[in-house]
PyMOL Python script that loads the backbone (N, CA, C, O; Angstrom):
from pymol import cmd

cmd.read_pdbstr("""\
ATOM      1  N   MET A   1      89.962  25.286  11.573  1.00  0.00           N
ATOM      2  CA  MET A   1      88.406  24.457  11.399  1.00  0.00           C
ATOM      3  C   MET A   1      87.518  24.956  10.479  1.00  0.00           C
ATOM      4  O   MET A   1      87.073  24.262   9.564  1.00  0.00           O
ATOM      5  N   PRO A   2      87.184  26.274  10.676  1.00  0.00           N
ATOM      6  CA  PRO A   2      86.622  27.078   9.699  1.00  0.00           C
ATOM      7  C   PRO A   2      87.098  27.113   8.001  1.00  0.00           C
ATOM      8  O   PRO A   2      86.301  27.012   7.068  1.00  0.00           O
ATOM      9  N   SER A   3      88.284  27.247   7.895  1.00  0.00           N
ATOM     10  CA  SER A   3      88.978  27.116   6.739  1.00  0.00           C
ATOM     11  C   SER A   3      88.488  26.008   6.108  1.00  0.00           C
ATOM     12  O   SER A   3      87.799  26.184   5.102  1.00  0.00           O
ATOM     13  N   THR A   4      88.735  24.754   6.552  1.00  0.00           N
ATOM     14  CA  THR A   4      88.433  23.439   6.037  1.00  0.00           C
ATOM     15  C   THR A   4      87.071  23.136   5.433  1.00  0.00           C
ATOM     16  O   THR A   4      86.893  22.417   4.450  1.00  0.00           O
ATOM     17  N   PHE A   5      86.032  23.831   6.202  1.00  0.00           N
ATOM     18  CA  PHE A   5      84.690  24.031   5.515  1.00  0.00           C
ATOM     19  C   PHE A   5      84.295  24.685   4.412  1.00  0.00           C
ATOM     20  O   PHE A   5      83.436  24.392   3.581  1.00  0.00           O
ATOM     21  N   LEU A   6      85.270  25.925   4.526  1.00  0.00           N
ATOM     22  CA  LEU A   6      85.251  26.651   3.194  1.00  0.00           C
ATOM     23  C   LEU A   6      85.835  26.412   2.248  1.00  0.00           C
ATOM     24  O   LEU A   6      85.469  26.867   1.164  1.00  0.00           O
ATOM     25  N   ALA A   7      86.986  25.580   2.382  1.00  0.00           N
ATOM     26  CA  ALA A   7      87.585  25.172   1.218  1.00  0.00           C
ATOM     27  C   ALA A   7      86.818  24.018   0.576  1.00  0.00           C
ATOM     28  O   ALA A   7      86.673  23.974  -0.646  1.00  0.00           O
ATOM     29  N   ALA A   8      86.268  22.970   1.492  1.00  0.00           N
ATOM     30  CA  ALA A   8      85.351  22.165   1.173  1.00  0.00           C
ATOM     31  C   ALA A   8      84.109  22.373   0.302  1.00  0.00           C
ATOM     32  O   ALA A   8      83.665  21.583  -0.531  1.00  0.00           O
ATOM     33  N   ALA A   9      83.558  23.748   0.690  1.00  0.00           N
ATOM     34  CA  ALA A   9      82.306  24.345  -0.048  1.00  0.00           C
ATOM     35  C   ALA A   9      82.761  24.962  -1.205  1.00  0.00           C
ATOM     36  O   ALA A   9      81.912  25.006  -2.094  1.00  0.00           O
ATOM     37  N   THR A  10      83.844  25.455  -1.470  1.00  0.00           N
ATOM     38  CA  THR A  10      84.572  25.916  -2.389  1.00  0.00           C
ATOM     39  C   THR A  10      84.641  25.055  -3.649  1.00  0.00           C
ATOM     40  O   THR A  10      84.318  25.324  -4.806  1.00  0.00           O
ATOM     41  N   SER A  11      85.225  23.779  -3.029  1.00  0.00           N
ATOM     42  CA  SER A  11      85.600  22.729  -4.231  1.00  0.00           C
ATOM     43  C   SER A  11      84.481  22.078  -4.616  1.00  0.00           C
ATOM     44  O   SER A  11      84.570  21.571  -5.734  1.00  0.00           O
ATOM     45  N   ASP A  12      83.153  21.885  -3.883  1.00  0.00           N
ATOM     46  CA  ASP A  12      81.966  21.239  -4.441  1.00  0.00           C
ATOM     47  C   ASP A  12      81.182  22.217  -5.284  1.00  0.00           C
ATOM     48  O   ASP A  12      80.083  21.936  -5.763  1.00  0.00           O
ATOM     49  N   ALA A  13      81.710  23.225  -5.424  1.00  0.00           N
ATOM     50  CA  ALA A  13      80.843  24.385  -6.521  1.00  0.00           C
ATOM     51  C   ALA A  13      80.754  23.550  -7.872  1.00  0.00           C
ATOM     52  O   ALA A  13      79.767  23.833  -8.551  1.00  0.00           O
ATOM     53  N   THR A  14      81.412  22.790  -8.274  1.00  0.00           N
ATOM     54  CA  THR A  14      81.314  22.205  -9.668  1.00  0.00           C
ATOM     55  C   THR A  14      80.619  21.158  -9.700  1.00  0.00           C
ATOM     56  O   THR A  14      80.489  20.600 -10.790  1.00  0.00           O
ATOM     57  N   ALA A  15      79.927  20.555  -8.423  1.00  0.00           N
ATOM     58  CA  ALA A  15      79.282  19.515  -8.386  1.00  0.00           C
ATOM     59  C   ALA A  15      77.902  19.326  -9.011  1.00  0.00           C
ATOM     60  O   ALA A  15      77.069  20.227  -9.112  1.00  0.00           O
ATOM     61  N   VAL A  16      77.739  18.058  -9.423  1.00  0.00           N
ATOM     62  CA  VAL A  16      76.598  18.191 -10.260  1.00  0.00           C
ATOM     63  C   VAL A  16      75.132  17.330  -9.519  1.00  0.00           C
ATOM     64  O   VAL A  16      75.213  16.182  -9.082  1.00  0.00           O
ATOM     65  N   ALA A  17      73.890  18.128  -9.502  1.00  0.00           N
ATOM     66  CA  ALA A  17      72.844  17.867  -8.698  1.00  0.00           C
ATOM     67  C   ALA A  17      72.488  16.108  -9.026  1.00  0.00           C
ATOM     68  O   ALA A  17      72.763  15.460 -10.036  1.00  0.00           O
ATOM     69  N   PRO A  18      71.804  15.682  -7.802  1.00  0.00           N
ATOM     70  CA  PRO A  18      71.790  14.337  -7.952  1.00  0.00           C
ATOM     71  C   PRO A  18      70.659  13.795  -9.270  1.00  0.00           C
ATOM     72  O   PRO A  18      69.873  14.597  -9.776  1.00  0.00           O
ATOM     73  N   VAL A  19      70.719  12.578  -9.633  1.00  0.00           N
ATOM     74  CA  VAL A  19      69.923  12.336 -10.697  1.00  0.00           C
ATOM     75  C   VAL A  19      68.498  12.433 -10.471  1.00  0.00           C
ATOM     76  O   VAL A  19      67.763  12.945 -11.315  1.00  0.00           O
ATOM     77  N   TRP A  20      68.038  11.935  -9.300  1.00  0.00           N
ATOM     78  CA  TRP A  20      66.718  12.279  -8.885  1.00  0.00           C
ATOM     79  C   TRP A  20      65.891  13.412  -8.820  1.00  0.00           C
ATOM     80  O   TRP A  20      64.685  13.450  -9.065  1.00  0.00           O
ATOM     81  N   LEU A  21      66.725  14.457  -8.423  1.00  0.00           N
ATOM     82  CA  LEU A  21      66.232  15.739  -8.087  1.00  0.00           C
ATOM     83  C   LEU A  21      65.348  16.271  -8.972  1.00  0.00           C
ATOM     84  O   LEU A  21      64.306  16.813  -8.602  1.00  0.00           O
ATOM     85  N   PRO A  22      65.747  16.138 -10.363  1.00  0.00           N
ATOM     86  CA  PRO A  22      64.652  16.719 -11.422  1.00  0.00           C
ATOM     87  C   PRO A  22      63.421  16.008 -11.424  1.00  0.00           C
ATOM     88  O   PRO A  22      62.357  16.597 -11.616  1.00  0.00           O
ATOM     89  N   LEU A  23      63.495  14.669 -11.205  1.00  0.00           N
ATOM     90  CA  LEU A  23      62.190  13.943 -11.403  1.00  0.00           C
ATOM     91  C   LEU A  23      61.397  14.290  -9.825  1.00  0.00           C
ATOM     92  O   LEU A  23      60.199  14.012  -9.769  1.00  0.00           O
ATOM     93  N   VAL A  24      61.882  14.724  -8.912  1.00  0.00           N
ATOM     94  CA  VAL A  24      61.380  14.964  -7.636  1.00  0.00           C
ATOM     95  C   VAL A  24      60.605  16.437  -7.826  1.00  0.00           C
ATOM     96  O   VAL A  24      59.425  16.560  -7.496  1.00  0.00           O
ATOM     97  N   MET A  25      61.146  17.206  -8.220  1.00  0.00           N
ATOM     98  CA  MET A  25      60.857  18.605  -8.759  1.00  0.00           C
ATOM     99  C   MET A  25      59.625  18.267  -9.822  1.00  0.00           C
ATOM    100  O   MET A  25      58.653  19.022  -9.823  1.00  0.00           O
ATOM    101  N   GLN A  26      59.657  17.416 -10.500  1.00  0.00           N
ATOM    102  CA  GLN A  26      58.507  17.301 -11.674  1.00  0.00           C
ATOM    103  C   GLN A  26      57.495  17.019 -10.806  1.00  0.00           C
ATOM    104  O   GLN A  26      56.531  17.736 -10.537  1.00  0.00           O
ATOM    105  N   LEU A  27      57.860  15.537 -10.224  1.00  0.00           N
ATOM    106  CA  LEU A  27      56.460  15.279  -9.261  1.00  0.00           C
ATOM    107  C   LEU A  27      55.857  16.474  -8.405  1.00  0.00           C
ATOM    108  O   LEU A  27      54.643  16.607  -8.257  1.00  0.00           O
ATOM    109  N   ALA A  28      56.711  17.255  -7.902  1.00  0.00           N
ATOM    110  CA  ALA A  28      56.020  18.233  -6.865  1.00  0.00           C
ATOM    111  C   ALA A  28      55.320  19.158  -7.713  1.00  0.00           C
ATOM    112  O   ALA A  28      54.271  19.639  -7.285  1.00  0.00           O
ATOM    113  N   THR A  29      55.718  19.460  -8.782  1.00  0.00           N
ATOM    114  CA  THR A  29      55.156  20.615  -9.499  1.00  0.00           C
ATOM    115  C   THR A  29      54.008  19.863 -10.060  1.00  0.00           C
ATOM    116  O   THR A  29      52.995  20.431  -9.653  1.00  0.00           O
ATOM    117  N   ALA A  30      53.690  18.840 -10.813  1.00  0.00           N
ATOM    118  CA  ALA A  30      52.474  18.208 -11.034  1.00  0.00           C
ATOM    119  C   ALA A  30      51.437  18.033  -9.860  1.00  0.00           C
ATOM    120  O   ALA A  30      50.264  18.403  -9.913  1.00  0.00           O
ATOM    121  N   LEU A  31      51.989  17.472  -8.896  1.00  0.00           N
ATOM    122  CA  LEU A  31      50.891  17.362  -7.566  1.00  0.00           C
ATOM    123  C   LEU A  31      50.406  18.897  -7.132  1.00  0.00           C
ATOM    124  O   LEU A  31      49.245  19.173  -6.831  1.00  0.00           O
ATOM    125  N   ILE A  32      51.588  19.907  -7.158  1.00  0.00           N
ATOM    126  CA  ILE A  32      50.843  21.257  -6.760  1.00  0.00           C
ATOM    127  C   ILE A  32      49.814  21.843  -7.666  1.00  0.00           C
ATOM    128  O   ILE A  32      48.788  22.444  -7.351  1.00  0.00           O
ATOM    129  N   GLY A  33      50.354  21.510  -9.043  1.00  0.00           N
ATOM    130  CA  GLY A  33      49.543  22.372 -10.140  1.00  0.00           C
ATOM    131  C   GLY A  33      48.033  21.464 -10.432  1.00  0.00           C
ATOM    132  O   GLY A  33      46.992  21.938 -10.889  1.00  0.00           O
ATOM    133  N   GLY A  34      48.243  20.272 -10.086  1.00  0.00           N
ATOM    134  CA  GLY A  34      47.040  19.509 -10.147  1.00  0.00           C
ATOM    135  C   GLY A  34      46.222  19.733  -8.863  1.00  0.00           C
ATOM    136  O   GLY A  34      45.020  19.893  -9.077  1.00  0.00           O
ATOM    137  N   SER A  35      46.594  19.779  -7.623  1.00  0.00           N
ATOM    138  CA  SER A  35      45.616  20.461  -6.544  1.00  0.00           C
ATOM    139  C   SER A  35      45.067  21.687  -6.937  1.00  0.00           C
ATOM    140  O   SER A  35      43.864  21.886  -6.771  1.00  0.00           O
ATOM    141  N   ILE A  36      45.884  22.642  -7.498  1.00  0.00           N
ATOM    142  CA  ILE A  36      45.181  24.052  -7.858  1.00  0.00           C
ATOM    143  C   ILE A  36      44.327  23.995  -8.877  1.00  0.00           C
ATOM    144  O   ILE A  36      43.464  24.870  -8.947  1.00  0.00           O
ATOM    145  N   ALA A  37      44.397  22.872  -9.957  1.00  0.00           N
ATOM    146  CA  ALA A  37      43.402  22.669 -11.132  1.00  0.00           C
ATOM    147  C   ALA A  37      42.217  22.043 -10.403  1.00  0.00           C
ATOM    148  O   ALA A  37      41.093  22.434 -10.720  1.00  0.00           O
ATOM    149  N   ALA A  38      42.355  21.107  -9.455  1.00  0.00           N
ATOM    150  CA  ALA A  38      41.304  20.648  -8.854  1.00  0.00           C
ATOM    151  C   ALA A  38      40.447  21.415  -8.017  1.00  0.00           C
ATOM    152  O   ALA A  38      39.265  21.070  -8.000  1.00  0.00           O
ATOM    153  N   THR A  39      40.875  22.604  -7.159  1.00  0.00           N
ATOM    154  CA  THR A  39      40.371  23.191  -6.593  1.00  0.00           C
ATOM    155  C   THR A  39      39.669  24.356  -7.377  1.00  0.00           C
ATOM    156  O   THR A  39      38.657  24.867  -6.897  1.00  0.00           O
ATOM    157  N   PHE A  40      40.165  24.772  -8.530  1.00  0.00           N
ATOM    158  CA  PHE A  40      39.517  25.829  -9.349  1.00  0.00           C
ATOM    159  C   PHE A  40      38.384  25.171 -10.104  1.00  0.00           C
ATOM    160  O   PHE A  40      37.360  25.834 -10.267  1.00  0.00           O
ATOM    161  N   ILE A  41      38.460  23.780 -10.648  1.00  0.00           N
ATOM    162  CA  ILE A  41      37.298  23.348 -10.756  1.00  0.00           C
ATOM    163  C   ILE A  41      36.133  22.921  -9.965  1.00  0.00           C
ATOM    164  O   ILE A  41      34.989  22.906 -10.419  1.00  0.00           O
ATOM    165  N   SER A  42      36.477  22.554  -8.692  1.00  0.00           N
ATOM    166  CA  SER A  42      35.345  22.304  -7.711  1.00  0.00           C
ATOM    167  C   SER A  42      34.874  23.952  -7.628  1.00  0.00           C
ATOM    168  O   SER A  42      33.651  24.090  -7.599  1.00  0.00           O
ATOM    169  N   HIS A  43      35.611  25.124  -7.590  1.00  0.00           N
ATOM    170  CA  HIS A  43      35.007  26.142  -7.403  1.00  0.00           C
ATOM    171  C   HIS A  43      33.896  26.697  -8.569  1.00  0.00           C
ATOM    172  O   HIS A  43      32.915  27.397  -8.318  1.00  0.00           O
ATOM    173  N   LEU A  44      34.242  26.281  -9.695  1.00  0.00           N
ATOM    174  CA  LEU A  44      33.585  26.462 -10.641  1.00  0.00           C
ATOM    175  C   LEU A  44      32.205  25.697 -10.787  1.00  0.00           C
ATOM    176  O   LEU A  44      31.193  26.182 -11.293  1.00  0.00           O
ATOM    177  N   GLN A  45      32.334  24.377 -10.241  1.00  0.00           N
ATOM    178  CA  GLN A  45      31.052  23.553 -10.291  1.00  0.00           C
ATOM    179  C   GLN A  45      30.154  24.267  -9.023  1.00  0.00           C
ATOM    180  O   GLN A  45      28.953  24.450  -9.222  1.00  0.00           O
ATOM    181  N   ALA A  46      30.665  24.606  -7.914  1.00  0.00           N
ATOM    182  CA  ALA A  46      29.868  24.807  -6.714  1.00  0.00           C
ATOM    183  C   ALA A  46      29.227  26.262  -7.242  1.00  0.00           C
ATOM    184  O   ALA A  46      28.067  26.385  -6.848  1.00  0.00           O
ATOM    185  N   SER A  47      29.680  27.341  -8.002  1.00  0.00           N
ATOM    186  CA  SER A  47      29.150  28.431  -8.403  1.00  0.00           C
ATOM    187  C   SER A  47      28.127  28.311  -9.441  1.00  0.00           C
ATOM    188  O   SER A  47      27.164  29.070  -9.553  1.00  0.00           O
ATOM    189  N   ALA A  48      28.391  27.319 -10.189  1.00  0.00           N
ATOM    190  CA  ALA A  48      27.279  26.977 -10.956  1.00  0.00           C
ATOM    191  C   ALA A  48      25.900  26.355 -10.237  1.00  0.00           C
ATOM    192  O   ALA A  48      24.755  26.680 -10.551  1.00  0.00           O
ATOM    193  N   GLU A  49      26.203  25.549  -9.376  1.00  0.00           N
ATOM    194  CA  GLU A  49      25.184  24.893  -8.506  1.00  0.00           C
ATOM    195  C   GLU A  49      24.388  26.091  -7.797  1.00  0.00           C
ATOM    196  O   GLU A  49      23.179  26.058  -7.569  1.00  0.00           O
ATOM    197  N   LYS A  50      25.183  27.075  -7.505  1.00  0.00           N
ATOM    198  CA  LYS A  50      24.432  28.281  -6.637  1.00  0.00           C
ATOM    199  C   LYS A  50      23.557  28.929  -7.712  1.00  0.00           C
ATOM    200  O   LYS A  50      22.393  29.298  -7.561  1.00  0.00           O
ATOM    201  N   ARG A  51      24.297  29.009  -8.818  1.00  0.00           N
ATOM    202  CA  ARG A  51      23.588  29.675  -9.957  1.00  0.00           C
ATOM    203  C   ARG A  51      22.168  28.843 -10.309  1.00  0.00           C
ATOM    204  O   ARG A  51      21.115  29.434 -10.548  1.00  0.00           O
ATOM    205  N   ARG A  52      22.283  27.619 -10.304  1.00  0.00           N
ATOM    206  CA  ARG A  52      21.015  26.917 -10.732  1.00  0.00           C
ATOM    207  C   ARG A  52      19.959  26.928  -9.797  1.00  0.00           C
ATOM    208  O   ARG A  52      18.761  26.935 -10.080  1.00  0.00           O
ATOM    209  N   GLU A  53      20.501  26.931  -8.572  1.00  0.00           N
ATOM    210  CA  GLU A  53      19.436  26.904  -7.411  1.00  0.00           C
ATOM    211  C   GLU A  53      18.754  28.296  -7.327  1.00  0.00           C
ATOM    212  O   GLU A  53      17.595  28.473  -6.952  1.00  0.00           O
ATOM    213  N   ARG A  54      19.584  29.217  -7.707  1.00  0.00           N
ATOM    214  CA  ARG A  54      18.645  30.888  -7.280  1.00  0.00           C
ATOM    215  C   ARG A  54      17.929  30.882  -8.660  1.00  0.00           C
ATOM    216  O   ARG A  54      16.783  31.330  -8.663  1.00  0.00           O
ATOM    217  N   TYR A  55      18.460  30.427  -9.855  1.00  0.00           N
ATOM    218  CA  TYR A  55      17.291  30.351 -11.043  1.00  0.00           C
ATOM    219  C   TYR A  55      16.218  29.547 -10.918  1.00  0.00           C
ATOM    220  O   TYR A  55      15.164  29.850 -11.477  1.00  0.00           O
ATOM    221  N   ALA A  56      16.338  28.425 -10.176  1.00  0.00           N
ATOM    222  CA  ALA A  56      15.091  27.665  -9.636  1.00  0.00           C
ATOM    223  C   ALA A  56      14.311  28.283  -9.043  1.00  0.00           C
ATOM    224  O   ALA A  56      13.115  28.155  -9.304  1.00  0.00           O
ATOM    225  N   GLU A  57      14.685  29.012  -8.211  1.00  0.00           N
ATOM    226  CA  GLU A  57      13.805  29.654  -7.160  1.00  0.00           C
ATOM    227  C   GLU A  57      13.259  30.808  -7.853  1.00  0.00           C
ATOM    228  O   GLU A  57      12.115  31.077  -7.486  1.00  0.00           O
ATOM    229  N   ALA A  58      13.735  31.557  -8.736  1.00  0.00           N
ATOM    230  CA  ALA A  58      13.197  32.617  -9.107  1.00  0.00           C
ATOM    231  C   ALA A  58      12.013  32.034 -10.197  1.00  0.00           C
ATOM    232  O   ALA A  58      10.903  32.560 -10.115  1.00  0.00           O
ATOM    233  N   VAL A  59      12.209  31.040 -11.140  1.00  0.00           N
ATOM    234  CA  VAL A  59      11.364  30.475 -11.789  1.00  0.00           C
ATOM    235  C   VAL A  59      10.104  30.213 -11.203  1.00  0.00           C
ATOM    236  O   VAL A  59       9.036  30.619 -11.660  1.00  0.00           O
ATOM    237  N   ALA A  60      10.254  29.483 -10.117  1.00  0.00           N
ATOM    238  CA  ALA A  60       9.234  28.713  -9.041  1.00  0.00           C
ATOM    239  C   ALA A  60       8.547  30.104  -8.652  1.00  0.00           C
ATOM    240  O   ALA A  60       7.336  30.149  -8.867  1.00  0.00           O
ATOM    241  N   CYS A  61       9.099  31.159  -8.151  1.00  0.00           N
ATOM    242  CA  CYS A  61       8.224  32.643  -7.795  1.00  0.00           C
ATOM    243  C   CYS A  61       7.504  33.086  -9.052  1.00  0.00           C
ATOM    244  O   CYS A  61       6.308  33.364  -8.969  1.00  0.00           O
ATOM    245  N   LEU A  62       8.067  33.164 -10.076  1.00  0.00           N
ATOM    246  CA  LEU A  62       7.307  33.897 -11.417  1.00  0.00           C
ATOM    247  C   LEU A  62       6.225  32.853 -11.806  1.00  0.00           C
ATOM    248  O   LEU A  62       5.143  33.278 -12.212  1.00  0.00           O
ATOM    249  N   VAL A  63       6.399  31.763 -11.730  1.00  0.00           N
ATOM    250  CA  VAL A  63       5.241  30.603 -11.900  1.00  0.00           C
ATOM    251  C   VAL A  63       4.068  30.876 -11.127  1.00  0.00           C
ATOM    252  O   VAL A  63       2.909  30.929 -11.539  1.00  0.00           O
ATOM    253  N   GLY A  64       4.530  31.059  -9.852  1.00  0.00           N
ATOM    254  CA  GLY A  64       3.544  31.058  -9.025  1.00  0.00           C
ATOM    255  C   GLY A  64       2.693  32.610  -9.353  1.00  0.00           C
ATOM    256  O   GLY A  64       1.466  32.717  -9.367  1.00  0.00           O
ATOM    257  N   TRP A  65       3.525  33.566  -9.564  1.00  0.00           N
ATOM    258  CA  TRP A  65       2.693  34.943  -9.939  1.00  0.00           C
ATOM    259  C   TRP A  65       1.971  34.656 -10.787  1.00  0.00           C
ATOM    260  O   TRP A  65       0.776  34.898 -10.620  1.00  0.00           O
ATOM    261  N   VAL A  66       2.414  34.045 -11.993  1.00  0.00           N
ATOM    262  CA  VAL A  66       1.577  33.719 -13.261  1.00  0.00           C
ATOM    263  C   VAL A  66       0.312  32.760 -13.117  1.00  0.00           C
ATOM    264  O   VAL A  66      -0.678  32.772 -13.848  1.00  0.00           O
ATOM    265  N   GLU A  67       0.527  31.998 -12.119  1.00  0.00           N
ATOM    266  CA  GLU A  67      -0.703  31.066 -11.935  1.00  0.00           C
ATOM    267  C   GLU A  67      -1.664  31.891 -10.937  1.00  0.00           C
ATOM    268  O   GLU A  67      -2.873  31.699 -11.065  1.00  0.00           O
ATOM    269  N   TYR A  68      -1.286  32.656 -10.104  1.00  0.00           N
ATOM    270  CA  TYR A  68      -2.117  33.134  -9.197  1.00  0.00           C
ATOM    271  C   TYR A  68      -3.598  33.773  -9.593  1.00  0.00           C
ATOM    272  O   TYR A  68      -4.563  33.469  -8.892  1.00  0.00           O
ATOM    273  N   PRO A  69      -3.742  34.558 -10.596  1.00  0.00           N
ATOM    274  CA  PRO A  69      -5.272  35.028 -11.098  1.00  0.00           C
ATOM    275  C   PRO A  69      -5.599  33.605 -11.423  1.00  0.00           C
ATOM    276  O   PRO A  69      -6.195  33.141 -10.451  1.00  0.00           O
ATOM    277  N   TYR A  70      -5.462  32.688 -12.393  1.00  0.00           N
ATOM    278  CA  TYR A  70      -5.999  31.319 -12.597  1.00  0.00           C
ATOM    279  C   TYR A  70      -6.583  30.678 -11.515  1.00  0.00           C
ATOM    280  O   TYR A  70      -7.704  30.175 -11.592  1.00  0.00           O
ATOM    281  N   ARG A  71      -5.576  30.653 -10.034  1.00  0.00           N
ATOM    282  CA  ARG A  71      -6.061  29.829  -8.876  1.00  0.00           C
ATOM    283  C   ARG A  71      -6.996  30.459  -8.302  1.00  0.00           C
ATOM    284  O   ARG A  71      -7.922  29.749  -7.911  1.00  0.00           O
ATOM    285  N   VAL A  72      -7.106  31.947  -8.048  1.00  0.00           N
ATOM    286  CA  VAL A  72      -7.940  32.697  -7.796  1.00  0.00           C
ATOM    287  C   VAL A  72      -9.521  32.507  -8.518  1.00  0.00           C
ATOM    288  O   VAL A  72     -10.543  32.188  -7.911  1.00  0.00           O
ATOM    289  N   ARG A  73      -9.411  32.757  -9.757  1.00  0.00           N
ATOM    290  CA  ARG A  73     -10.531  32.760 -10.502  1.00  0.00           C
ATOM    291  C   ARG A  73     -11.055  31.241 -10.334  1.00  0.00           C
ATOM    292  O   ARG A  73     -12.257  31.166 -10.078  1.00  0.00           O
ATOM    293  N   ARG A  74     -10.427  30.140 -10.424  1.00  0.00           N
ATOM    294  CA  ARG A  74     -10.846  28.751 -10.442  1.00  0.00           C
ATOM    295  C   ARG A  74     -10.989  27.980  -9.276  1.00  0.00           C
ATOM    296  O   ARG A  74     -11.129  26.758  -9.302  1.00  0.00           O
ATOM    297  N   ARG A  75     -10.958  28.636  -8.290  1.00  0.00           N
ATOM    298  CA  ARG A  75     -11.209  28.196  -7.057  1.00  0.00           C
ATOM    299  C   ARG A  75     -12.572  27.646  -6.563  1.00  0.00           C
ATOM    300  O   ARG A  75     -13.564  28.365  -6.681  1.00  0.00           O
ATOM    301  N   VAL A  76     -12.675  26.406  -6.016  1.00  0.00           N
ATOM    302  CA  VAL A  76     -13.814  25.594  -5.893  1.00  0.00           C
ATOM    303  C   VAL A  76     -14.488  26.136  -4.288  1.00  0.00           C
ATOM    304  O   VAL A  76     -15.697  26.113  -4.060  1.00  0.00           O
ATOM    305  N   ASN A  77     -13.690  26.498  -3.514  1.00  0.00           N
ATOM    306  CA  ASN A  77     -14.291  26.576  -2.158  1.00  0.00           C
ATOM    307  C   ASN A  77     -13.859  27.856  -1.707  1.00  0.00           C
ATOM    308  O   ASN A  77     -12.856  28.184  -2.341  1.00  0.00           O
ATOM    309  N   ASP A  78     -14.209  28.729  -0.859  1.00  0.00           N
ATOM    310  CA  ASP A  78     -13.900  29.948  -0.210  1.00  0.00           C
ATOM    311  C   ASP A  78     -13.754  29.634   1.439  1.00  0.00           C
ATOM    312  O   ASP A  78     -13.672  30.562   2.245  1.00  0.00           O
ATOM    313  N   GLU A  79     -13.728  28.183   1.859  1.00  0.00           N
ATOM    314  CA  GLU A  79     -13.605  27.936   3.173  1.00  0.00           C
ATOM    315  C   GLU A  79     -11.959  28.480   3.360  1.00  0.00           C
ATOM    316  O   GLU A  79     -11.163  28.750   2.460  1.00  0.00           O
ATOM    317  N   ARG A  80     -11.772  28.533   4.694  1.00  0.00           N
ATOM    318  CA  ARG A  80     -10.533  29.076   5.039  1.00  0.00           C
ATOM    319  C   ARG A  80      -9.295  27.911   4.829  1.00  0.00           C
ATOM    320  O   ARG A  80      -8.112  28.248   4.776  1.00  0.00           O
ATOM    321  N   LYS A  81      -9.793  26.355   4.706  1.00  0.00           N
ATOM    322  CA  LYS A  81      -8.934  25.521   4.689  1.00  0.00           C
ATOM    323  C   LYS A  81      -8.586  25.577   3.259  1.00  0.00           C
ATOM    324  O   LYS A  81      -7.438  25.246   2.964  1.00  0.00           O
ATOM    325  N   TRP A  82      -9.234  25.871   2.507  1.00  0.00           N
ATOM    326  CA  TRP A  82      -8.987  25.606   1.140  1.00  0.00           C
ATOM    327  C   TRP A  82      -8.138  26.649   0.661  1.00  0.00           C
ATOM    328  O   TRP A  82      -7.259  26.410  -0.166  1.00  0.00           O
ATOM    329  N   LEU A  83      -8.372  27.982   1.201  1.00  0.00           N
ATOM    330  CA  LEU A  83      -7.294  29.082   0.988  1.00  0.00           C
ATOM    331  C   LEU A  83      -6.186  29.319   1.271  1.00  0.00           C
ATOM    332  O   LEU A  83      -5.490  30.191   0.752  1.00  0.00           O
ATOM    333  N   ASN A  84      -5.809  28.413   2.320  1.00  0.00           N
ATOM    334  CA  ASN A  84      -4.692  28.467   3.000  1.00  0.00           C
ATOM    335  C   ASN A  84      -3.737  27.235   2.284  1.00  0.00           C
ATOM    336  O   ASN A  84      -2.605  27.131   2.758  1.00  0.00           O
ATOM    337  N   ARG A  85      -4.010  26.545   1.472  1.00  0.00           N
ATOM    338  CA  ARG A  85      -3.325  25.436   0.916  1.00  0.00           C
ATOM    339  C   ARG A  85      -2.281  25.804   0.187  1.00  0.00           C
ATOM    340  O   ARG A  85      -2.390  26.888  -0.387  1.00  0.00           O
ATOM    341  N   GLY A  86      -1.154  25.116   0.028  1.00  0.00           N
ATOM    342  CA  GLY A  86       0.120  26.000  -0.495  1.00  0.00           C
ATOM    343  C   GLY A  86      -0.004  25.128  -2.043  1.00  0.00           C
ATOM    344  O   GLY A  86       0.805  25.687  -2.784  1.00  0.00           O
ATOM    345  N   ASP A  87      -0.454  24.386  -2.539  1.00  0.00           N
ATOM    346  CA  ASP A  87      -0.201  23.674  -3.578  1.00  0.00           C
ATOM    347  C   ASP A  87      -1.248  23.956  -4.725  1.00  0.00           C
ATOM    348  O   ASP A  87      -1.162  23.361  -5.800  1.00  0.00           O
TER     349      ASP A  87
END
""", "prot")
cmd.dss("prot")
cmd.show_as("cartoon", "prot")
cmd.util.cbc("prot")
cmd.orient("prot")
């Protein structure tokens, strides 16, 4: 019995692959490549968004420091409720 399987396996060594196999391989490659590209682009967008948020926070802090002397000099009232205002 095993010799029949061996003979069948050796005689099919010259068999041609099915016609649909290259198409399936190309489709699988395209899908995997597309998903990798989409993940990479998404990562780039997320890192750009984080960078934008950090720059905005830094600029807000710097503007606050630049405006601080002006706000102290121009304040109209020394009452506690006016000094604690955040705007």
